[in-house]
N, C-alpha and C positions, 0 to 999 in steps of 0.2 A: 310301320309308322303310318299314321293317317296323314291326309293332306292338310290337317288343321295345324296352325302354328304351334310350335313346341315352346312352352313356357317353363323355364328352369327356375325353381324357387330355392334361394339360399338364405338360410337364417340359422343362427346359433340355437334358436328355440324350436324344438319339435312342435310345440303348440302353435307357434306363429306359422310354421310351414303348413300345418293343417288348416288354419284359418284362411291363409292366403290361397292355398290350393282349393279349398271349398268355394271360396268366392269366385275364383277364376274358372272352375269347372262349370259353373252355371252359364258361362259365356260360350262354352263349346270348345275351348282351347284344350289341347293335350297338355297335361300338367305333370311335371316330374320334380320331386324334391331331390336336391343334390346335397351331399354332405361336404364336398370340397371341390376345389377348382379342377382337380384331376377328373373327377366324375363328370363335371360339367363339360369339360373338354371332350371326353369320349362321346357324350350325348350330342354335342354340336357336330362332331364328325359323323356320327350315325344318322343325323338328320339329313345328311346328303343333299344339301341345297334347299331344304324346306326352311321357311323363316323360323328364327328362334329369338326369344326374348328372355333376358335374365332379370328376375325380380330379386333384389338383394338388399339386405339390411346394411345401412351405411357403416355400422360398426365393424362389419367384416372387411370392408375396404380400408378402414382406418387403423387396423391393428399394426402397430409399429414393428413388431418382431416377426410378422408373417405377411409376406407380400403376395401370397398365392393368388388372391382375387384381383389385385392390381395387375399382376403379370398376365393373368387370364384375359383381362380386358384389353391389354396391349396386344396379345396374340390374336384376338378376335375383334378388330376395330369396327367391323360392320355390325356387330351384335347390338341389338337394341337393349337398353338397360333402363329398368325402373328402379330407382334408388329410394328405398324406404328410409326416410330421415325425419327427425323431429323438427320440422318446420312448423310455423303456425298452421293449425288445422284449417282455418278459413281461407288460406291462401290458394287453395286448389292445387292443380299440378303445375309444375314449373319446368320449362325446358332449359337445361343448362348447356347442352351441346346438341348437335343435330340428331344424335341417336340416344340421348339420355334425358329422362324426365326424373324429377324429384317429387315425391309425394309423401304426405304424412302417413305413418303406418296404420292409422285408424281410418283413413279415407279409402275405403274399399271401392267405392264408385270411381274415384279419381284414378286408382290403380288400374281398374278395368279399362277405363278410357285410354290411359297411357299405353297399356299393352296393345289395345286395338290399333292405335295409331302406329305404333312401332311395327306390329305384325303386318299391317297393310303396306307400310313403306318398304318393308323387306321383300314383299312378294313380287 
């Protein structure tokens, strides 16, 4: 693993994972798409102290019958999270907790900014 922050991308859509990953690769981050919270947990452990940020679609956290992502966030309270959520696009990024930003899925610049802030804060 490089010393670049590891950004885990979680989305139900393979297309969205590619779009988000391509956008963040341009910033020099190490990008890894994860299929589920178990995969993400293994990657956080493998990062061995390097900063990690989770970029996740809000729908994955809201699934009533599947709490894997909510449980993952509880197990990793220091993990920075960028929550991709259908907020008004012109509202920019919004901090909801000290380690969580909410950004519109189409706001790739805002997503990059939020990841940078979280990665620096974790360093």
